[in-house]
N, C-alpha and C positions, 0 to 999 in steps of 0.2 A: 667456390665449391661447385660440384656438379649435383644435379638433381638425381634422386633415387626414389623408387617406390618403397612405401613402408606400410605395415598393417595399421589399421585404425578401427576402433569399435564404431558401432552405429551411433552411440552417444557422442563420441568425439567428432565424427563426421557431421552429425546434426548441429553441434555447437559451432563448428567451423562455418557451416552454411548460414547460421544465424548471424555470425560475425561478418561474413564477407560477401554473401550472394546479393546481387543487385536487385532482384525482384521476386524471389521465391522464399518461402519458409521451408524448413526441412520436410521431407516426406514422412509418412507415418510408419513406413517399414522398409525393409531391403532384403535382398538376397546376400549381398556382400558390399563392402566399402573398401576403397583403396585410398591411401594417402600418398602424397609426394612431399619429400623433405629436402631442404637445402642444409646439409650438415645435420644437426639435431633439431632444426626448426621446421615444423609442419607448415608448408606453404600452399597446400591445395588438397582437395578431396574429390572423389567421385563416389556417388551412391548409385548402386545398380539394383534394380528390382524387377518385379513383374511389369509387363506393359500396362499402361493406364487404359489404353483402348482395348475394350473387351475382345474385339475381333482379332487382335494380335496376340492375345493371351492363350497360346496354343500349347504351352508346356515346353516349347523348344526355342522360345524367343525371350530375350531380356531387354530392358530399357534402361539406359543411363538417365536416371531421373533428376540428378543434380550433379553439376560440376561447379566448384567454387575454388578460386585461388586468390592469393593476395597480390597478384599481378606479376609474379615471377615469370620471366620469359620461358616459353616452351612447356610450362607446367600443365596447361590444359591438354596439349597434344600428347604428352606423356601419359596423362590419366586416361584419355580415350583409348590410346593404344593398349595400355595395361588392362583396361576393363575388357576389351574385346579378346585379348590373349587369355585372360582368366576365364571368361565366359566359354570360350572354345575348349579350354582345358577341362571344364566341368561338363562338357557334352552339349552345350547349347549350339544351335545352328544359325541363329540370327540375333542381331542386336540392333536396336533403334535408339535414336535420340532426336530431340527437336531443338531448333533455334527459332527465336522470334524474329518477326519482320524487322529489318534494320541491323541485325547481327550478321557479321560477315561469314562466319563459319570457317575462318582461316585455319584454326587449330584442328578442325575435323578434316578439311582437305589435305592438310599437311601429313596426316597419317592414313590417307587413302579412303576416307569416307566419302560418300556421294549423296546428293539429294535424290530421293526416290519419290517424294510426293510433296505437293504444296497443299496446306490445309487452310481453309478460309477461317476468318475470325469466328471463334466460338461465342455463344451468348453467355457463357458462364454456367456455374453449377446451381445457382440459386433459382428456386421455383416458389410460387406463392404458398404451396403446401409444404415446402421444405426450404426455408430461407438459409442462405449460406453467406459467409463473409467473402467479399470480393477483395482479393489481394492486389488488384491492379493489373492482372495478366489476362483477364477476359477481354474479348473484342480485339484481339491481336492476331494477325495472320502468322502462321508458323510454317517451317519447312521440316519434313521428316528426313533424317539421314540414316544410312546404313553403311557399314564398312564393306569395301570390296573384299570378297572372300577368295 
């Protein structure tokens, strides 16, 4: 069967992230989520929200905060392309996402996204005055990607 995009609720997308994402928990909120199905089986999700970085949160920018799939070929690429198409249709001018050091970004390159910035490892969110749980993603360098417009 061929892959197709399908609507998913934030709850459904979050549960899919819990079940399939390698290193992140679901985000706390979203602007919209998109699913990809093979027949009637959900095989991937993308969750799109406001940018995490304050300086990017200008009201015209979205961030793909999570993409998770069960490994279906081309599912990630389909989700990134659909997320950008939907964001543009809603009037957004920019979309960003991040990959961690060591991830190839092949699905992003396949649909015309490019690296626009390299981010050094972050120290994490925890502070002595505000302890936070470390989910294992702090101290990892990242690349920021944007679609070619």
